N, C-alpha and C positions, 0 to 999 in steps of 0.2 A: 821340874822347872819351878822356880819360885813364883809366888804370886806377883802380878804386876797390876798396880792401881791404874784404872783407866783415866785417861786425860780428859776425855769428853764423854759425857753420858747425858741422856735425856734427863731433865729435871724431874719429869713425872716418874721416870723409872727410879731415880734415887729417892724421891720422897714417898711415893705410893707403892712401889714395887719392891723395894729393898733388894736392889740388884746385887747378885753375888757373882764373884769372879773366881775362876779356878782354871787349872791347866786344860788345854784343848783336848777333848776326848778323841781317842784313836778311832772310834767307830762313827763319828759324826759324818753324815753324808754331804758331800759338797754340792752346792747348787751351781756354782761357777768358781773359777779359780780365785781363791782369796777368802771365801766365807762359806758357811754352812749353817743348817738349822736341824735340830733334832730334839727329842724329848730330853729334858734334863735328867741326868743320872740320879738314881735314888740311893739314899743311905751313905752319903760321903761325898767329899769334894773331888776325889779322883775317880774317873770312870773305870769300869771293868768290863769283862766280856759279857756280863749280864745286863749291859745297858739296854734300855727299851727300844725296840725298833719302831714303836708307834705308841700313841696315847690310848689308854683304856680307862674310862670313867664309868662309874656305876652308882646309881642313886634312884630314889623314889620320885614320883611326880611332885614337882614343887621344890625339889632340893637344889641347892647351889653347890656345884662341885668346883674344885680348884686344882691347878697343876702349874708347871713351869715349862717354858720353852727355852732351850739352850741355843743361843746364837754365838757363833765363833768366827773371829776374824784374825787368822794367823798372818795376814799380809802386813806390809809396811804402810798401807794407806787406810784412812778411815772409810767405813762403809755405812750407809744409811739405808735401812729397810723399813717397808710398811708391812703391817701384820693384818691378816684377815682370816676368817674361818667360814665354813659353809657345810651344809649337808646333814647335820645332826637333828635339825628341828628345834634346837634350843638356842638361847641367846648367848653368844660368845663375846666376852669383854676382856680386853687386854689392859694391863696396867699402863701401857703406853702404846698407842696405835702406830707410832713411828719411833724407831730407835736408831741412834748413831753409835756404831762400834768403833772405838779407837784401834789403832794398829796393835796386833798381838794381844787381843783381848777377847774374853768370852763373857757374855751377860746372860743371866737367867731372868726371863721376863715372866712374871706371874700372870695367869689369866683365870677367869671363872667361866663356867658353863651353867646357865640357869635352865633346869629342866622344866618345861611347861607344866603347869598344875594339872592340865587335862591330858597329859601325854599317856599314850597307850603303852603298857608294859611290853618290852621286847627290845631287840637290838637294832641299832642304826649306825651308819658309817658316814664320816665326814672327813674334812681336810683342813689343816691349818697351813696357810700359805704365807711365806715371807718373800717380798718382792723388792729388789734393789731399785732405788730411785734414780740411779745413774748407771752408765755402762750397759745400756741396752735392756734394762729391766729384767735381769736374770731372776729366776724364782727357785725357791726350795719348798717342797710340799711334804708335810708330815701327816700320815694317816691318823685319824681320830675315831675311835670306836666308843660308842655310848650304849650302855645297857640300862634301860629303865626297868626297875624292879617292880614287882607287884604280882598278884594272883593271875595265873594264866586262864584265859577264857576262850574257848573254841566255840564259835557259833557260825552257822551257815544257813542261808535262806535261798530258796528258788522263787523267782519273781517273774511276772509278765509272760506266763505261758500262753501261747497262741498257736493255732494250726491254720495254715493258709494253703490254698491250692498252688501246686508247683507246675512245672512243665509237663505236658502230656496228662497222664492219669495220676501222677504222683502228688504228694503234699510235702510241706516243709513245717517242721516243728521249731518254734522260736521260744527262747527263754533266757533268763539272766541268772547268774550266780553271784551272790554278794557275801563277802566275808564280814560278818558282824562282830567278830571277836578281836582278840589282840595277839593271836598266834598265826603263823604262816600255815596255810592249809593246802593239801593236795587232794582235791575232790575226785570222787568217782561218781559217775552219772549212769542211771538206769532209766529206760523208757518202757512204758507199758500202755496199751490201749485195749479197753474192754467194751464190747458191744452187747447187743441183745443176745447173741448166740455164743458169747464167750470171748476169749482174748483174740485180738486180731493183730497185735504187735507185742513182742516181748524181747527186749534187748537187755541182757544182764549188765550189771554195773561194770564200767571200765574206767581206768584212770585217764585224766586229762593230761595233755602234754606239759602244761605250765602250772606253777604254783600260784596260789591266790594269797596276796599280801593282806594284812589287816586293813579293812576299809575299802578294799578293791572290789570293783564290779566288772564282770566280763559278760558280754552278750554272745550267745551261741545259737547256731542253727543245726538241725538234724534233718536229713532227707528221709522221707518215707515214700518209697517207690510204689507201693501197692496198697493204699488204703481202701476200705470197702466203699463201693459205689453209692449205696443207698442207706446202709445201716448207720444210725447215729452211734458214735463211740465217745468214750471219755479217755483222753490222753493224759497220762500222769508222768511227771518228771520227778525223780527222786535222786538227791545228791547226798553223799556221805563223805566223811573225812575222819582223820584221827581225833582222839580225845572225845569221841562221842558226838561230834558235830553232825547234824542231820537236818535236811530241809526237803520239802516236797510241795508241789503245786500241780494243778490240773486244769484242763480246758476241754470243752466239747467240740466235736467236729462232725459234720455230715457233708459228703461230697455234693449231693443234691439236697438243698434245704427242704425240710419237711413242709414248711409253709408254702413254698413254691409248688411242691408236688401236690399238696392238698388243693391249692388253687387251680392247678391244671386239671386235677381230677374233677373238681366242681364244675369247671367250664365244660369239660367233656360230658359230664352227666347232664348238665343243663342243655347242651347241644343235642344229646341223644333224646332227651325228653321232648324238646321242641320238634325234632324230626318225627318222633312218634305221633305227636298231635297233628302235624301237617299230613302225615300219611293217612291217619284215621279220617280226617276231614275230606281228603281227596276221595277215599273210598266211599264215604257217605254221599258225597256229591255225585259221584259216578252212579251209585245205586239209584239215587233219586232221578237223575237224568235218564237212566235206562228204563224205569218203571212208567214214566209219563207217556211216552210214545206207544208203548205196548198196550196200555189200557185204552188209549184213544183208538188204536188200530182195532182192538177187540170190540169196542163200542160200535165203530163204523161197520165192522163185519157183521155184528149182530143185527144192526139196523137193516143192512142190505138183505140179509137172509130172512128177516122178519116179514118181507113183502110176500113171502109164501106162507099161507096159513098153516099153522101146526095143529093137527087134530087135538082136540081137547084143550086148546089154549084159550077158547072163548073169543077168538077173533073171527069175525065174519069175513067171507070171501068177497 
């Protein structure tokens, strides 16, 4: 089909976007009867079976990447669409935010994607959306995949470990896992508790059900049904992941705090000592009270019996 010069095009597209026209691609996905949006075919005016099903852009942090969106209107009426993008974390700018397509026309609209200077290397997915301004606001969405290049860094930390009493005689171990790197991690977590007499808890490393994205933090709890009742223990949480990522943190736990136990023991000891003093005083008092009357009775008895002279006593009759 020969080229057809569009009758009406956005002035911004003509001036700044260098709009190109070519025959409608066979693989363009229709958003509604009459028009469609798709990545512009690469390497030639005519599309082929190798046309792109989505946008794929790749660059380092701070780079500005560019591509073109193909808008097709094979109908006999003009169509006006608004363009927008989301999801990649970068700033997406089109040569024209609104484009009017004449009948039987295709336009290639250039756009740029600015990768943030502080972007973490890795992959992201977004969408470019074309929305018709009339006819019910029909939309066409084109996937956009961005890969930010750079050295991969795998880093994992364990934070906020604590142990609290649970229901009954059990306890609950609380902790958080944080992905400090720029790669997706699948952590494995192990728990161990050591007391005075050895290990009281040992759970080998086991994988978590969900992956941990860069910068993501997840809070977790682990039930500990039978912690020691009086022995103080150190509970250690260790997390590992691929590419050598590893983190660990610990906390101490005692079911009955040693301070409270020592205080109770001191109170009991003080009470026992006081009771001992009281008992000794009572015994002394009883002894004294018992010795007085006996001596008096003995004196009185001796006086009464002294009325009878005792030979050799020197008492006259």
